[in-house]
N, C-alpha and C positions, 0 to 999 in steps of 0.2 A: 374549800373546793380542792386550794392546791395539794393539800395532805391528801386528798383520797385520789387524786392524781396519780401523787407518789404512789400511795400504794397501787393503784390499780396496775402501774410501771412494774412495781416491784414485783405483784403478781404473775405476770405476763411474763418477765422476765423467766422468774424462779421455774413456770411452768415449761419455758422451753430449753430451760438448764437440765432440765429434770426429763423433758420429756429425749432431750439428745442425749445425755449422759445415761438413762435407765432402756436398758434395749434388752429383747428376752435372750437371755447366755443360757444355753447347756444346761440342765440342772449337776452334771456329773464333774463339771467344771470347779478345780479348785480356785479360791481366792476372788469370788463371783464378782467383787466391786473393783479389784482390780483390773480384771478383764473386764469390765463395764468402761472403766476410766480409758485406756489403753481402746478399745474400740470406739469411744466417742471420741477422744483424739483423730484417732485414723478418719474418722466418718467428716468431722470437722474440715482436714485439711482436703479432704475427698471434695467437700462442696466447695469450698472456696476453690479447688482447681478447675469444677467446674463454671463457676460464674465468670472466673477470669478468662479461661476460655471460648465462654458465650459471649464477654466483652469484647474479646481479639487481644487481652492484652496478654495472655503467652497461651504457650501451646498447654493442654492439661499434665501431660506429661513431667511438662516444663516445670510444673507450681507444683508436680509432687515431690518435685525434685528437693523444695523444701527443707523435707523431714530428713534427708540425705546429707545435706549440706550442715542442716543444723546438729548433725549426729554424728559429723567428722571429727580423727585426731589425727593429727602428725602421726608420723612414724618414729617410733619413741624407741629405743632399746631400754630393757631393763637387766638385771642380776641374772634373768635365765636367758633369755633370747635378743640376738641385735638384729634389729628391723631396718628393713631402708626399703626404699621406692626407686627400682630401677625400670630398664626394658630389656625384656627378652624378645628376640624377632620384630622390634619398632614396635610393642605392646607394652604398655605401662602395666608392672605388675609391683605386687608388695612382697617381698622377700623376709622371711623366717629364719636365721641361723641359729641354732641352739649353743651355748657356750658349755655346756658340762662338757666333758669328754667323751668322745667319741666311745673308743672300746671296741673299733670296729667300724665297719661301714655305717653310716647311717638309713635311715628308711628314709621316705620323700611321696606328699600328699599334694598335688596341683589340685587348688581351688576356685570353682568358681559360683561368685554371689547369686544370689534371686533379686527380686526386683522386675519382673515380670517384662525381663530385654529392656526395660527403657528407664530404671531407675535403679540407687545402688551403686555401692563404693567400696571400696575394698579398704578407706580408710574410715567408714562406719564405726563410731564405737562397740557395737555389736557383732560386726565381722574380724575388726581386730582382736576383739577377746577369745573367740572362736577358734581363730587361724593361732593365736600366739598361745590358745591352750594347748592346743591339738600340737604344735613346735614343742613346747615343754614339756608335755606329756608323755609324750611319744619320743622326745630327742631324737625329731623329724626335722628335716627341711622342708617347710611348706614355704609353697610359691601362691601368693591368690593372686585371680588376674584381673585386670580393669579394664574386661572390651566395652569396644565403643556402642552408645545405647542407639535407643530410638529415642524420639522422633528424626534424629538429623541423621540416623543409619537403620537401614533395615536389612534383614536376612538377604544374603548368610552373613555378613559382615558381625555378628558377633560371634558367630560360629567360627568364621575364619581364624577369628583373633586367640579365641582361646586353642584351636586347633594347631594353630603356627606356633604358641607359648610350649605347649604341651609336647610339640615335635622337637623343635629346640630344645627343649628341656634333655626330651629322650637320648641324647646324642652323646656319647660315649665320653668326649673330653668335656661335655659340660658333667655330665655326674662326675667325673672324679674330681673334676674344680671343686665339686662340692661336696667329693666323698661321700657320693651318695649306689647305695647298693641297686645297681640296675634290676635286681630279682625281687626288690621290696619297692613298688611304686605306685602308687594309686591316684583316681582322679577323684574328686568328690562338689559335690553341690548342693544347693536347699534353691528348691522350685524352681525358677528359671533357668537356676544353676545347674540344679538335677538335669534338668533339659539337655542342656548343654554337657554334662558329665558323662551324659548315656549318649547323648550321639558321637562324644569325640570317641569313647570307646568301642563305638561299633566302627567310627571311620578306621579306627588306627589298623583294625582286621581286615581292610581293604587294602593298605597303603604299605606296599612290598619294600618303600626306603625305607621303613621303621622297623629298624631288629629288634632294639628292644620291646617285651609285653609289657605292658602291666598287669600286675599282682591280683588286685582288686578297685572295684568303682563301689562308691557311699552315695546313694542319691537320696536326700532327703525330702519330701513329700514334692516330688518331681510332675512339673507338667510333660506329660509324654503324647500326648495328641490334641489335635484341636479337628477333628473330622467329627466328631458325635462330642457336642458341648448338653448334649441332654442325658447324659449318665445320671444312675440313680444319687449318688453323692451331689451332682450341682441342682438334683430337685430336691434334695433334703436339703443342702446346704446353703441356700442361695441367699439367705439374709445373714449368714454367719460371719463371726469376728475378722477383721484383717482385710479377705481376700470375697469378696460379694460374687454370685457370678454375674452382674455385670462388667464390674472391673478385670475378670478372669477375660470376659469375650472384649473387654478393651483392651486387653496388654499382647493377646494373641493377634488381633486384628491389626492392632498398631505393630505388632513385630515383621508385618511383610510389607504394608503400607498407612499412609496417614488419610488415605481415600473409606470416606465415612462408607460407602456402599458395602465394603467388607465387613465392616463392625456390624452394620444392619442384618446383613444376610450373615453371621454367625450367630446373631443374639436371635434371631428366630429360626436356626438350625437348619439353613437351606442353602449351604453357602459349597458343597462337595456336587461338581456335573455329574451326569447320567454315567459316562462312558469311566469315571471313576468309581464305581459304585461296589465294584468289586473288592474294594481296600475293605469296606464295613467290616470284612470277617476278622480285620487283624485289633478291631475296635469294638466288636460286637458284645455288649456285656452280658447278655442272654447265654452267652455260653462262656462267658471268661473270668465272669466273676463269681465266686463260692455262693451258696444258695442264701444264706444268711444275710446275704447285703445284695441278694436282689427280691426279696419276700416283699411284698407290698407294690411292685414295680412293675408296667407291664412294656414288654419294648415293641417298640415301632421304630423301623429303619428309618432314619431321618430324610426328609425329603431332599432332593436331587435338584439342585440350580443352576441355573446357567453356565454354560461353559465361559464365556467372558471372563471370569473372574477369575477362574484355574489360568485361561490362558495370560492373565494380566500381571497374576500373582501365583507362579505355579510353587511358591515356596510350602504353602500350606499343604503340599500333597507330598512333600520331599522327607522322605526319612531322619536326613540330616535334624530335620525339625519337630519328627513325628515320629520320633523313636521306636514305640510300637509297630510304624509298618514295619520295621525289619523282618524279614523272611525267618524261618525256625532255626533254617542252615548258615545264617548268620549269626541268631543267639547262640546257637550253639559251643560258638568260641568263644564268647565271652567270658571274662576274669569270674571269681570269686564278688559275690554282688550282696550289699546291704540296702535295703528298704525301709525306709521308717513312711510310713501313712499315718495319718490324722480321722480321726473319725469325723470331727465337726470341719472338715474342709473338702471345698469344690473339688478338688486334685484328689482326692480318696482311692474313687476307682482304678483312675490311670496308673497308679503305683500298683493297688491290689493286681490287675490285669496283666501287668507287665511281671511281676513273681509269677502268676499263673505261668504265664509262656517262658519264662524264660527254667521256671523246675521241671516244666515240660519237654523244654531243650534239654534239661539231664544241667543244668548251671546248678551249681551249690551256694544257695539264696538264704538268708537269715531275713527274716521278714517282722520288724518290730511295727506292732500295731499300737500305737495308742488311741483307745478310748479314751482318755479326757482328755485331749487336747484339740488344739485348731491351727488354721494353715498359720506358719511364721513362729511358731513358739519360740524355735531357737536364736528368735532375733530378741528376745526378754532375759539377757544375760547381763547385760549392766543396766548400773541403775541409771536414771529414775523409776523405770518400768522393767523392774525384776519381779520376772514370774519364775516361782518353783518348780514351775511343769516346763520352763524352758532348761533349768540346770538339769532338771532332772535327763530329758532327752539327749540334751550336749554329751553327759558323760555317758549315755548309753551308748552312742554312736563315738564318740571318742573311745569305749574300751572295746568295742566292735573291732577298730583298726588296732589296738592296742593287741591282740590278739591273731590278728589275719594278715596283719602287713609284716 
């Protein structure tokens, strides 16, 4: 009988593991088993975070930070790049300075990491790999910003941190200290960092104190609007690897508040009050998406919510949090732009709509649409969870910077 019980336990455990690891993976992804394992480990951490949160042990986002901590590497210089942790304008940054002779002034990239404004760190192995590689290939100074995170800090703190660093760096005295060419500076970021990069580029245009202009912005699968969370990409990719719709809703709402009522309203797409419904034109996918991305979907304008949420948490209607809300006149003045979108990503349509609006405003845009990729692919460029697609996309992004910065 004991043998039978053990066997039953083993069968149950195997079924559970199989259920956990096996998830329908889009057919066109390469290395499907690897993607499945990566996806399963992310789901497992998410479930543990949920349990910890419900039991009152720790906040959901603080539990997710376990991934960040496990991935952390100290600032380590190598033969090509000197790496140090320091502060610019009282905000923590990791600085990458190339060791090769410059032969003139250097280019610079200010980088903002992803993680839904709640998790992530410049010291994560994958970000360190990406920023170090950027510095080495471009022979560029790279400033990677460790902005403060939710739930401890809500909007606009994250934005203010990255903006303060950018503004500090763009002073002539600072640029000359690092031998940087004032005509060859770009901002870049992935996911929530892409959101911050887009917002910084827009805000700089309004700031009369900043004399130096950005040459480029690179937005890697950016989140650009929380007004309509039922776009075709949210519908099609609700449960795709790494970033599910429910997790994205959680990140968006946590950016503004830990009050669960905003999250609930966002989850049912009824958080924008009727007096702000004119803003839907800026995120109306039925006019802003190309036809092949609209097919099979019917547009319904989001239901309007109570005005209280917007009064309490006005951030979700603020262009510094939702760069797609900028007017055409503002967009017109933006620098050269690179946008990466991934087919299997809830945020795909945000990026595609921004590309359309920027092009209509006359901004030169390179739109890289990766049909065989999912959200966060660039995170998988260092072992053990290395994916070929991560390398490919990283190299395309760096090649664009190399040609255009």
